[in-house]
C-alpha positions, 0 to 999 in steps of 0.5 A: 500499499502506499504510504501517505503524504505527511500532511495527511499522515498527521490530520488523518484525512483520506476524504479530504485527500481523494477530493484534492485530486479531483478538483481541478488545480490551474498550478498543477496543469503544464501545458505544450502547444507546437506548431504555432497553435498559439494563434487563436486564428488556427482552428483545423486540425487541432488536437489534445493529448492529456496524459498525468503523473500518478505520483505527483498529481500533476497534468500535462496537455499538448495541443497541436495539429496531430496527437503527441504521439510521443506523449503517449508512447512510454511503456507505462502510458501504454501499460496504463493507457489512461491518457485522454486525446481530443480533437475539435470537428466541424459538422453542422456546428464545431464539437469537441470529441474526447476519447478514452480507451476502456478495453482491448488491447494490453491494459490494466485493470477491468473495463467496467474499473476503467469505465468508472475510472475514466467516469471518475476524472472526466470534470477534471479532464473537461476543465484541464483541456478548457482552460488549458486552451482557454485563449483560443477559446477566448477568440472563438467565443462561439466555441463556448456553445460547442457540444463535448462528446466522449467515447468510450472505447471498448471492446464490450458493447455495452461500455462501447459508446458516445455520450454527450458530456454537457458544453465547452462553457460549463468547464471553462473555469476561473 
């Protein structure tokens, strides 16, 4: 069993520690823009790759014209498959599509457990992506009303689905 941080051992508040990991903290988000993606006029393609450190709780977001394969190619990430990738798509109206790998291939944990973990952390993920690219969203306010569609990829039909998780403006943090 992992040893809890000193402050937590002293305070004895496991619930408090879990809650702090679930809430978005912008100081724990590290954003990297590549290939001129800080330019708010550059729209498509616009892709996001989000990973995290289990040890520190830090989040790492890359905004690029394609997924950052280097960010998700390490052996630990390949085993855990807990990254979230996403991209903007334009059809009748723009929408943000995020993808979560629930099952298939070599992954740690059962599909139901992984599905529950993704769902538990998805509000944090959505807040991180929207906050990380907030300057772009501010320059393109029409995107505030864009739907967020989450693709849960799984071998099991009951877990393999696409769900709407609100609108971008629901996840803009102060």
